[in-house]
C-alpha positions as CSV (number, residue, x, y, z in Angstrom):
1,M,52.0,-90.6,-59.6
2,P,55.6,-89.6,-59.1
3,I,56.7,-86.0,-59.1
4,D,57.8,-84.4,-62.4
5,K,61.4,-83.3,-62.7
6,R,60.5,-80.0,-64.3
7,E,58.1,-79.3,-61.4
8,L,60.9,-80.1,-59.0
9,Q,63.3,-77.8,-60.8
10,A,60.8,-75.0,-60.7
11,V,60.5,-75.3,-57.0
12,I,64.3,-75.4,-56.6
13,A,64.7,-72.3,-58.8
14,E,62.1,-70.5,-56.7
15,G,64.0,-71.3,-53.5
16,K,67.3,-70.2,-55.0
17,A,65.8,-66.9,-56.1
18,D,64.8,-66.0,-52.5
19,P,66.8,-68.2,-50.1
20,T,65.6,-66.1,-47.1
21,A,61.9,-66.8,-47.8
22,V,59.9,-68.2,-44.8
23,W,56.5,-69.7,-44.8
24,T,54.3,-69.6,-41.8
25,L,52.6,-73.0,-41.1
26,R,49.4,-73.0,-39.1
27,C,47.3,-75.6,-37.4
28,R,44.1,-75.1,-35.4
29,T,43.5,-77.8,-32.8
30,V,40.0,-78.2,-31.3
31,A,39.2,-80.5,-28.4
32,Q,36.4,-82.9,-29.2
33,G,35.8,-84.5,-25.9
34,R,37.7,-87.0,-23.7
35,L,41.2,-86.8,-25.2
36,S,40.2,-86.6,-28.9
37,Q,41.4,-83.6,-31.0
38,L,40.7,-82.3,-34.5
39,N,43.5,-80.5,-36.2
40,Y,42.7,-78.2,-39.1
41,I,45.5,-77.4,-41.5
42,R,45.5,-74.9,-44.4
43,N,42.0,-75.0,-46.1
44,L,41.5,-78.7,-45.5
45,P,38.6,-78.9,-43.1
46,P,37.0,-81.8,-45.0
47,Q,40.1,-83.8,-44.1
48,P,41.0,-82.8,-40.5
49,V,43.8,-84.6,-38.8
50,M,42.1,-86.6,-36.0
51,E,44.1,-87.4,-32.9
52,D,43.2,-89.5,-29.9
53,E,45.0,-91.4,-27.1
54,P,45.1,-95.2,-26.9
55,E,42.8,-96.9,-24.4
56,G,45.6,-97.4,-21.9
57,L,46.0,-93.6,-21.8
58,L,42.3,-92.7,-21.2
59,G,41.5,-92.3,-24.9
60,D,39.2,-94.3,-27.2
61,S,42.0,-95.4,-29.6
62,T,40.2,-94.0,-32.6
63,A,43.2,-92.3,-34.1
64,P,46.9,-91.8,-33.7
65,N,48.0,-89.8,-30.6
66,A,50.2,-86.6,-31.0
67,S,53.5,-88.5,-30.5
68,E,52.5,-91.0,-33.2
69,A,51.5,-88.1,-35.5
70,L,55.0,-86.7,-34.9
71,L,56.5,-90.0,-36.1
72,A,54.2,-89.9,-39.1
73,A,55.2,-86.4,-39.9
74,L,58.9,-87.4,-39.9
75,G,58.2,-90.5,-42.0
76,S,56.3,-88.5,-44.6
77,C,58.8,-85.7,-44.7
78,L,61.7,-88.1,-45.2
79,S,59.8,-90.1,-47.8
80,I,59.0,-86.9,-49.8
81,G,62.7,-85.8,-49.5
82,I,64.0,-89.2,-50.6
83,H,61.7,-89.1,-53.7
84,A,62.7,-85.6,-54.6
85,N,66.4,-86.1,-54.1
86,A,66.3,-89.4,-56.0
87,L,64.6,-87.7,-58.9
88,S,67.2,-84.9,-58.8
89,R,70.0,-87.5,-58.9
90,G,68.4,-89.6,-61.6
91,I,67.7,-92.6,-59.3
92,P,64.4,-94.3,-60.2
93,I,62.6,-95.6,-57.1
94,R,60.5,-98.7,-57.5
95,S,59.3,-98.9,-53.8
96,L,60.0,-97.0,-50.6
97,E,58.9,-97.8,-47.1
98,L,60.0,-96.1,-43.8
99,C,59.4,-97.7,-40.4
100,V,59.6,-95.0,-37.8
101,E,59.6,-95.9,-34.1
102,A,60.4,-94.3,-30.7
103,D,60.2,-95.2,-27.0
104,I,58.4,-92.8,-24.7
105,N,58.0,-92.8,-20.9
106,M,54.4,-91.7,-20.1
107,T,54.4,-92.2,-16.3
108,S,54.2,-88.5,-15.8
109,V,50.7,-88.6,-17.4
110,W,51.1,-85.1,-19.0
111,G,52.3,-83.6,-15.7
112,S,49.6,-85.0,-13.5
113,G,51.3,-88.3,-12.6
114,D,54.8,-89.3,-11.5
115,L,56.8,-86.1,-11.4
116,T,60.1,-87.5,-10.4
117,P,62.9,-86.1,-12.7
118,K,63.1,-88.0,-16.0
119,T,63.3,-87.3,-19.7
120,I,59.9,-86.2,-20.9
121,G,59.1,-87.2,-24.5
122,V,61.0,-89.3,-26.9
123,E,64.8,-89.6,-26.5
124,T,65.6,-91.5,-29.7
125,I,63.7,-92.0,-32.9
126,R,64.7,-94.9,-35.1
127,V,63.9,-94.9,-38.9
128,S,64.5,-97.9,-41.1
129,V,64.3,-97.2,-44.8
130,S,63.5,-100.0,-47.2
131,I,64.1,-98.8,-50.7
132,E,64.1,-100.6,-54.1
133,A,65.9,-98.5,-56.6
134,D,68.5,-98.8,-59.5
135,A,71.4,-97.6,-57.4
136,S,74.2,-99.1,-55.2
137,R,73.7,-99.3,-51.4
138,K,76.4,-96.7,-51.1
139,A,74.5,-94.3,-53.3
140,L,71.2,-95.0,-51.5
141,A,72.9,-94.5,-48.1
142,A,74.3,-91.1,-49.3
143,L,70.8,-90.2,-50.6
144,I,69.2,-90.9,-47.2
145,K,72.0,-89.0,-45.4
146,H,71.5,-86.0,-47.6
147,T,67.7,-86.2,-47.2
148,V,67.9,-86.2,-43.4
149,L,70.3,-83.3,-43.5
150,W,67.8,-81.2,-45.4
151,S,64.5,-82.5,-44.0
152,P,62.6,-79.7,-42.2
153,V,60.9,-82.1,-39.8
154,A,64.2,-84.0,-39.0
155,N,65.9,-80.6,-38.4
156,T,63.1,-79.5,-36.2
157,L,63.5,-82.6,-34.1
158,H,67.3,-82.6,-33.8
159,N,68.0,-78.8,-33.5
160,P,67.0,-76.6,-30.6
161,V,63.7,-74.9,-31.4
162,H,62.2,-71.9,-29.6
163,L,58.8,-72.9,-28.3
164,D,56.5,-70.1,-27.3
165,V,53.2,-71.2,-25.7
166,A,51.0,-68.5,-24.2
167,L,47.4,-67.9,-23.2
168,A,45.6,-66.3,-26.2
169,P,44.4,-62.7,-25.6
170,A,40.9,-62.4,-24.2
171,A,38.2,-61.8,-26.7
172,A,37.0,-58.2,-26.9
173,A,33.5,-59.2,-25.7
174,A,34.8,-60.9,-22.6
175,A,36.9,-57.8,-21.6
């Protein structure tokens, strides 16, 4: 079921009313054995996001790995943004598919393998958008460009982000 334009306009109005509003997103990751992880988001424990590594990287290949989940997050964010912006512009979408891919060098094996200097992680992400809609290719290209400009996940990937990772405080009982 597509989103409703009135619902979209209500969310837009809410954002315009307080343009400095910030939401805190949270995820709890729990190791399950070998390299399998469960990620709990919001109040969705019945539907945890499962992650695992492929067999070639010591996993059981039961679920996407973290890098693949990152690509899925980008694809989902862009798809949602394209739908919302198409609705806002009066462009009906009949079908939408995004193919997201990236190349990654894993020879460092998370810091326990080849440590010669190299780029760690993904250097380039490629997204191919197939869209059937009642609009010109020029209008669709502008829609996609606008969506990427305002996508929270795309901006997180292409803008510098402060990453703060620290050991959690010791539990009171352990102190």
